[in-house]
Backbone as CSV, one residue per row, in Angstrom:
resi,resn,N_x,N_y,N_z,CA_x,CA_y,CA_z,C_x,C_y,C_z
1,MET,103.561,117.067,132.165,104.359,118.089,131.535,105.578,117.433,130.905
2,GLU,105.900,117.871,129.670,107.070,117.349,128.980,108.135,118.426,128.872
3,ILE,109.359,117.991,128.710,110.477,118.910,128.497,110.805,118.876,127.009
4,SER,110.870,120.061,126.364,111.213,120.100,124.944,112.624,120.630,124.771
5,LEU,113.294,120.165,123.750,114.645,120.607,123.435,114.632,121.122,122.009
6,ASP,114.837,122.447,121.826,114.860,123.067,120.506,116.301,123.306,120.088
7,ILE,116.642,122.895,118.892,117.992,123.113,118.373,117.881,123.902,117.077
8,GLU,118.558,125.054,116.999,118.586,125.872,115.789,120.018,125.918,115.279
9,PHE,120.214,125.645,114.000,121.544,125.670,113.403,121.708,126.951,112.590
10,HIS,122.576,127.828,113.042,122.915,129.062,112.331,124.440,129.091,112.263
11,SER,125.017,130.251,112.465,126.473,130.323,112.544,126.953,129.789,113.892
12,TYR,125.990,129.529,114.768,126.287,128.938,116.066,125.154,127.976,116.395
13,ILE,125.342,127.170,117.385,124.305,126.225,117.811,123.668,126.764,119.074
14,LYS,122.352,126.863,119.052,121.610,127.360,120.216,120.795,126.203,120.784
15,LEU,120.983,125.916,122.036,120.208,124.890,122.716,119.318,125.581,123.735
16,ALA,118.027,125.317,123.659,117.101,125.945,124.608,116.222,124.865,125.209
17,GLU,116.265,124.739,126.500,115.388,123.807,127.199,114.291,124.602,127.877
18,MET,113.040,124.183,127.642,111.910,124.896,128.219,110.934,123.895,128.819
19,ALA,110.509,124.139,130.036,109.506,123.290,130.672,108.146,123.915,130.394
20,ARG,107.457,123.412,129.390,106.134,123.916,129.027,105.202,122.730,128.853
21,PRO,103.956,122.882,129.240,103.019,121.782,129.028,102.800,121.550,127.532
22,ILE,102.624,120.291,127.182,102.375,119.900,125.799,100.910,119.500,125.671
23,ALA,100.249,120.008,124.639,98.835,119.689,124.406,98.715,118.750,123.212
24,TYR,97.788,117.823,123.318,97.450,116.926,122.223,95.993,117.186,121.859
25,LEU,95.710,117.423,120.592,94.351,117.661,120.119,94.032,116.598,119.086
26,THR,92.963,115.834,119.332,92.587,114.743,118.437,91.194,114.985,117.894
27,ARG,91.056,114.768,116.603,89.738,114.845,115.968,89.498,113.524,115.253
28,LYS,88.301,112.977,115.474,87.938,111.683,114.912,86.717,111.872,114.028
29,GLU,86.785,111.386,112.800,85.684,111.500,111.848,85.433,110.145,111.207
30,SER,84.194,109.925,110.827,83.828,108.719,110.085,83.434,109.128,108.674
31,ILE,83.888,108.345,107.702,83.530,108.603,106.314,83.078,107.302,105.674
32,SER,82.256,107.417,104.652,81.765,106.259,103.909,82.110,106.439,102.440
33,SER,82.328,105.339,101.774,82.586,105.382,100.338,82.000,104.130,99.703
34,CYS,81.806,104.192,98.401,81.339,102.995,97.699,81.996,102.936,96.330
35,HIS,81.978,101.754,95.760,82.541,101.555,94.429,81.820,100.398,93.763
36,ARG,82.015,100.283,92.477,81.486,99.149,91.726,82.560,98.701,90.765
37,LEU,82.909,97.440,90.835,83.854,96.871,89.883,83.050,96.248,88.752
38,HIS,83.289,96.738,87.542,82.520,96.271,86.388,83.317,96.539,85.122
39,SER,83.423,95.548,84.277,84.103,95.707,82.994,83.078,95.692,81.873
40,PRO,83.076,96.721,81.019,82.139,96.734,79.890,82.485,95.674,78.844
41,HIS,83.670,95.075,78.954,84.100,94.047,78.004,83.612,92.655,78.396
42,LEU,82.976,92.543,79.559,82.476,91.254,80.035,80.959,91.285,80.115
43,SER,80.353,90.103,80.088,78.897,90.009,80.265,78.558,90.256,81.732
44,ASP,77.264,90.479,82.019,76.836,90.665,83.410,77.189,89.449,84.253
45,GLU,77.008,88.243,83.680,77.307,87.015,84.413,78.804,86.898,84.708
46,GLU,79.647,87.246,83.722,81.097,87.178,83.933,81.542,88.199,84.989
47,ASN,80.970,89.401,84.935,81.292,90.415,85.939,80.920,89.938,87.336
48,LYS,79.733,89.332,87.480,79.301,88.833,88.790,80.206,87.713,89.272
49,ALA,80.621,86.822,88.342,81.480,85.701,88.717,82.868,86.186,89.152
50,ILE,83.380,87.198,88.487,84.733,87.684,88.786,84.755,88.617,89.994
51,TYR,83.818,89.587,90.014,83.858,90.641,91.030,82.934,90.414,92.222
52,GLY,82.043,89.451,92.147,81.165,89.131,93.274,80.343,90.319,93.742
53,LYS,80.280,90.529,95.076,79.446,91.599,95.624,79.926,92.990,95.218
54,CYS,81.165,93.098,94.781,81.677,94.404,94.332,81.124,94.792,92.962
55,ASN,80.367,93.892,92.326,79.735,94.195,91.042,78.279,94.609,91.214
56,ASN,77.802,94.731,92.436,76.425,95.152,92.692,76.136,96.433,91.914
57,PHE,74.983,96.499,91.241,74.618,97.662,90.427,74.644,98.953,91.234
58,TRP,74.228,98.894,92.474,74.167,100.087,93.329,75.485,100.361,94.054
59,GLY,76.459,99.522,93.859,77.764,99.722,94.490,77.931,98.890,95.750
60,HIS,79.142,98.860,96.229,79.519,98.112,97.426,80.210,99.098,98.355
61,GLY,79.751,99.201,99.593,80.233,100.268,100.475,81.251,99.849,101.511
62,HIS,81.958,100.852,101.993,82.945,100.700,103.063,82.818,101.888,104.007
63,ASN,83.038,101.653,105.283,83.052,102.720,106.286,84.452,102.791,106.886
64,TYR,84.933,104.001,107.036,86.270,104.218,107.581,86.199,105.207,108.736
65,THR,87.108,105.056,109.683,87.266,106.020,110.761,88.669,106.606,110.645
66,VAL,88.734,107.924,110.608,90.007,108.633,110.497,90.221,109.403,111.795
67,GLU,91.403,109.257,112.371,91.727,109.944,113.616,93.058,110.669,113.435
68,VAL,93.041,111.980,113.644,94.239,112.802,113.485,94.557,113.470,114.818
69,THR,95.809,113.393,115.231,96.258,114.033,116.468,97.386,115.000,116.137
70,VAL,97.264,116.218,116.662,98.352,117.193,116.553,98.881,117.459,117.953
71,ARG,100.160,117.788,118.027,100.828,117.965,119.310,101.597,119.278,119.276
72,GLY,101.561,119.997,120.385,102.317,121.237,120.439,102.318,121.824,121.831
73,PRO,103.223,122.771,122.061,103.299,123.402,123.373,102.112,124.327,123.600
74,VAL,101.714,124.443,124.846,100.609,125.325,125.217,101.148,126.741,125.331
75,ASP,100.485,127.665,124.655,100.856,129.082,124.730,99.921,129.746,125.722
76,SER,100.418,130.093,126.887,99.560,130.638,127.943,98.975,131.993,127.573
77,ALA,99.550,132.675,126.582,99.018,133.977,126.165,97.780,133.828,125.293
78,VAL,97.570,132.640,124.739,96.445,132.425,123.828,95.620,131.247,124.328
79,LEU,94.860,131.428,125.361,94.010,130.372,125.899,92.569,130.690,125.533
80,VAL,92.201,130.396,124.300,90.847,130.649,123.811,90.327,129.384,123.160
81,GLY,89.008,129.301,122.993,88.413,128.161,122.320,88.727,128.192,120.833
82,VAL,88.939,127.025,120.265,89.250,126.917,118.847,88.261,125.959,118.214
83,HIS,87.672,126.355,117.090,86.756,125.479,116.357,87.574,124.606,115.423
84,VAL,87.483,123.273,115.611,88.236,122.363,114.753,87.323,121.468,113.971
């Protein structure tokens, strides 16, 4: 359990300390992409010499993993399943 400190600036300063559990929700996804580096101003041989495997006619691929975490206080009034 974490302690949060909320500060609101209005015509006065309000400090509120609340002992509430903090939830972390993480979603991890994998994505793939491809590209081809090729200049129409160069010959096929020059493109291959300059760009190497990135000049492959069918493209050159990369795989990435993206992980996003959100953090927030647990609201005991709303304890339901959430589709993420």
